[in-house]
N, C-alpha and C positions, 0 to 999 in steps of 0.2 A: 421290455420295461414292465409291461403288465404282468408277465410271468414272474418276474422278480418280486413285484409288489404282492402278487398272490401268494408266492412261497413265503415271503416275509410274514404276511398276515396269518398264514397257516401255522408258521412256527410260533408266532406270538400267542395265537389261540391255544396251541398245544401246550405251550409253557404255562399259560394261565390255568389250563385245566389241571396240569400236573401239580402246580403250586397250590391251586385251590384244593386238590385232593389232600395234599400234605397238611394244609391249614385245617381241613375238616377233620383229619385224624388227630391233629394236635388239640382241637377243641373237644372232640369226643373222648380222647384219652390223654388228658393233661398230665404232666409229671407231678404237678402240685395243684391242690385246690385251696384257694385262699378263703379263709373264714375270718370275718371281723369280730373281735370280742371287745366289748366296752365295759370297763369296770373302774372303780375308784382306786387308781394306782398311786395317787398322791392326795394330800389333804388330810382331813380329820379322821377318816376311816381307811387310811392307806394300809394298815395292818390287815384289815379284813379283805381289801382288794388284793393283797399279795396272796392270801389263802385262796381267793377265787381263782386267781391266775394259776396257782399250783394245781387246783382241781382240773382246770382245762388242760394244763400241760401233762398231767398224769394220764388223763383219758386219751389225749392225742398220741401219747407214747404207746399206749396199748393198741390203738387203731393202726398206727404206722408201722409197728413192729409185730412180730409173731409171738403171741401168748396162747398157745394151744390149750392150756389148762384153765383158761378163763372163758366162761360161757357168756360172751357179749358180742354184739355185731362187729364184724371185721377184726376181732381179736386174734383169731387163728391165722389169718392171712397177714401179709405185709401190705397195708394200704387197701384201697378200694379195688377189689378184683374186677368188677364189671367195667372199670375205667383203667384197665391195664396196670393196676397196682399203684395208682396215683395216691400220693400222700397228702394229708391235711397240713396246711400251713396257716398258723394263726397270726393275724396282724392285729395288734392291740391298739385300743383307743383309751385314753385316760379321761374319764368324765369329772373327776375331782368332786363327786357328789353334787354337781351343779347341772340342773336340767338343760340349761342353755348350752353348756359345753358338751353335754352328751348328744344333743341334737346336732351340733357342728361336727362332732367326731363321727356320727353315723353318716352324715353327708360326705365327709372326707373319705371314709372307708369304702363307700359305695362308688363315688365318682372318681377318686384318684387311685385307690388301691384295687379297685375292680373286684371286690370280694363277692363271693357267690351266696353268702348268707351272713346274717348278723346274729350274735348271741350276747346276752347280758340282761340287765345291767346292775343287778343287785338291788339298787334303790328303785322302788316303784316310780318315784317322781322323775327319774331319769329314763326308765324304760318306756314311759308313756310317750314323750316327744320323740325319742330315738326310734321307736317302732312306727310312729307316724311317718317318719322319713322313709323307712324301709317299705311301708305300704305305698307311698307315693312312687317309689322306683320299682315296685313289684318284686322285691327281694324278701325271701323268708326270714323271719326273725323268731328265734326261739329263746324264751326266758326260762332259766332254771328255777329261780327262787323269788322273783318279785311277786308279792302276794296280794296286792290290791285287786279285789274281785272285779273292779271296774275295767281292768285291762282286757279281760275277755268278754266284755259286754259292749264293745264299741262297734261291732259288726265288721271287724277287719278280716281281710281274706288271707293275709300273709303272717299273722301273729299266732304263736303257740306258746303255751305255758305248762311246765311240768309240775309246779308247786301246788301244794294245798293253798286254797284262797283264804282270805280273811273271813269270808262268810262261813267256810267249812270249819275253820278254827273257832269262830264265835259259837257255832252250834256245839262243837266239842266242849268248849269251856262251860257253857250253860248246862249241858248234860252231865258234865263232871260235878257241877255244883248240886244238881238234882240228886246224883248218886250219893254224894256226901251227906246230904240231908236225909235221904231215905234209908241208906245202908249204915251210916255212921252216926246218925242223929245230930249232925252239925247244925248249929243255928246260923243260917245264912238267909238274910232278907234283902240286903242292899249291895249295890255295886257302884264303885267309882271308876270312871274312865280317865286314864292318863295317857296322852298321846302327842307325838310330835306333829306340828302343824304343817304336814306335807301330804302328798297323795297317799302314801302308806298310812300315816297316822289317822288322817281324816276318814278314810274309807274303813279302816279297822274299827274305829269308834262307831261309825254309822252301821257297820255290819253287826256289832253287838246289839245296838238298839233295835235293828230290824229283826234279828233273831229272837229278841226278848219279847216281841209282840205275839199275841195270840197263842200263848203256851198254856199248858195246864197250870204251871206256876211261873208267873212273871216276877222278876226281881225289880225292886225300886232302883232307879238310876239316881243315886244320891248326889253325884257330882260329875260334871263333864269338864275336864281340865286340859286344854291344849297348852303347849309350850313351844317356843321356837326351836327348830332342829339345830343342833350344834350349840345349844345354850351353854353358857359358862356359869349360870346360876339358875337354879330351879326352886329357890326358897319360896317364892310366891305360889308356885304350883303345889308344893308339898304342904304349905300352910292351908291352902284351900281344901286339900284332901283331908288333912288332919281335922279341920273344923267340921267337915261333913261326916267324917269317921265312918266310911262304908265298911261293911263286913269284908268285902273282897275288892281288890283293885285289879282291873284288867288293863294292861299297859301295852303300848306300841312304841318302841324306841330302838335305836341302834346302839352300838357298843358304848361309845363315850357317854352318851346321854343316859344309858341304863346304869352305868357305873356311878355317874353323878347323882342320879335319882336315889339309888340305894344308900349312898354315902350321906345324902341330905336327910333321908328318912332316919338314919342312925343319929345324925346330929340333932334332929328335932325330937328324938326319942319316941318315934311313932311307927307302928307297924300294924297293918290290917291283919285279920285272921289268916288271910292268904292273898298271894299276888300271882296272877297268871299273866305271862307275857306272850305276845305274838312272836313270830320268827324275828331274828335280828340279834340285838344285843345279848339277850339272855342265852340264846343258843350258842353264841361264840365262846369257846373254851377260855378265851382271854378274859372273859368276865370273871370266871372263877379264880384265875391267876391274879387278877388285879384286886379283887374284893377279898380274897382269902376266906376266912371263916364267916365274914359278913354275907357271903353269897348263900349260906346255908338256908334251906327251907323255902327258897323262892322257887317258883314253878313256871312252866311254859310248855308250848307245843313243840313236837319234834317228829319228823318223818322217820327218824332213825334212832329208836331206842337203843342205848349202848349195848345191851345184852345181845342184840342181833349180831354185832360185830364178832362177839366171842363164839356164837353158836352157828353162824352161817359161813360156810367155806369161801364162797365168792367174796363176801365182805371182808373176811380176814385177808385174803390175797390182795384185793384192790386197796384195802386200807394200808397195807405195807408199802405198796407202790406209791400211794398218795403221800405217805410220810417222807418218801425220798425227795419229793418236790416241795413239800410244805415247809415254810419257815419254822425252824426249831423242831422239825419232825413231829409236829402235832397231827393227830389222826383226824378222821372224819367227824363232822357233826352233821345234823340233818340238812342244813343249808348248803354246805359244801358237797354233800352227796347229790343234791338236786342239780347243782352246777356240773358236777362230774358226769352226770348222765347225759347231758346235752350233746357232746360230740358223738356219742353212740347213736342217738336219734338221727343225727345228720348222716353218719356213716351208713346206717341201715337204709335210710331214704336214698342216698347216693347209689348204693348197691342195687336197689330195686329200680331206680329211675334209669341208671346207666348213662346219665348225662348231668351236666351242671346247669342245663337250661332252667331258669327260675320257675317257670310255670310247671314243668314236669317234676322238678324237685319239690315244689310246694305241694303238688298233688300227692307225691309219694309220702311226704311228711303227714299229710291228712290221713293217709291210710296206715299209719304206724300202729303196730300191734305187737309190742315187745313184752314177753314174760321174763321177769327177773326177780331175784331175791334181794336186790340192792335196797329195796325200801319196803315199808309195811304194806303198801297197796298191792305189791306183787307184779307191777308192770306199768306200761305207759300206753295209753290209748286216748286219742283226742276226740272230743265231740265237735259239732259243727261250729262252735265258737272258738275252737283251738285250745280248750281246757282239757288237761289230763283227767279223765273221769275215774281213773284208778287211784288217784292221789289220796292218801290217808295220813293221819297223824295220831300220835298218842301224847299223853301229858307226862312230862318228866319233872322231877324235883331234884335239887342239889342236896345230896346227903353225903357227908364225909368226903366232900371235895369232888364228888362224881355225880353225873346225871343218872338217875335211876327212874324207871317207869313206875308210875304210881296210879295212873288212871287211863282208861277204864279199869275197874277192879279185876275184871276177868283176865286182863293181860298184865296185871301189876307184878313188878319185880320185887317191890318192897312196900311196906305200909307207909302211907302218906303221913308226914308230920303235920298234924292239924289240931288246933290252930298253930300258926307260926309262933315261936317263942318271942316274947318281948325283948327289946334290946338289953334290958337289965338282967334277963334270964339266960342270956347267951354266954 
């Protein structure tokens, strides 16, 4: 009897070891690696969300299949070689531009979908709570384009951001105004701040104010005008700006709000000498499509000056792939490029880590050092706060229905139209 029990026990232990070995293999060399992606796929900015999704899908297609002529991490191989050719599988969450929904979606993707990393979320106001969820679970979160500088100032261990921050853009805007004054003789003394009353807008406005202090030439802040995100009417905001009449408006708004703001300026027959916008609505090509000629002469930041697509081989190739996924075949803009880069950061880290273990994967992300011609900065490398220290942007202006680089002057593709023509002169 005892011999039988002993043999049975040995068999059970042997089977356990064998199965355990198979499980270990399955964990270290999974067939697919699930990544959670949280974007606004419905609601007021669903069009933008669809383009964000297209950027992710295009990048994942390159990682999962062989593109030997594209010099990007895992592009030549099919999948992640160090994990037996495992493919990336993206599971989407729709945050509807609602921070509460974004937080719930992050929780769902981690606890129910068992994703190994999170990416997102376009809106800084959503990225903030969603990344706190990832931090609590010890899951890496990579943001492509959420630009609130505060996101990488929270002391988080698992958060990373590729984008230029609002602080960086604020400095760029003020240096551009200096250059216009010094090199072009432009009379610029005052600034008006127009911003959505969210994480993105509030920190963008704060960043301009902070960057404006202790400079050789500080500009008067003539007006600070917040408005509700998703507003259906901005008459009051534009009335305040018109009354203050600043030389330049620096704005932080997403697509629908940006279009509404420009249309209201036209209705009120008022335009400043120039208007610079942070990432978001201005950078979305839909803004030119929807505003038509009224989009002319407005300016803003971009990590991807359009001429780079024409002159850089890797940009030409990846732009054509992106257009296959993008609604209406629209090509890259700076924001979509930032999102497009995220899966390659993950693929590179997975290759080096050789595991989906969150701690080892996060450590590999921290050690990222990618050289690429996909953006003006020339690569991706994170500091101890998780910020891409190579991120840079230029200032583009809408001219003849296209974005053209106008500042800094040393990289200008065209002469800046300054001041903007009045509505009666257009």
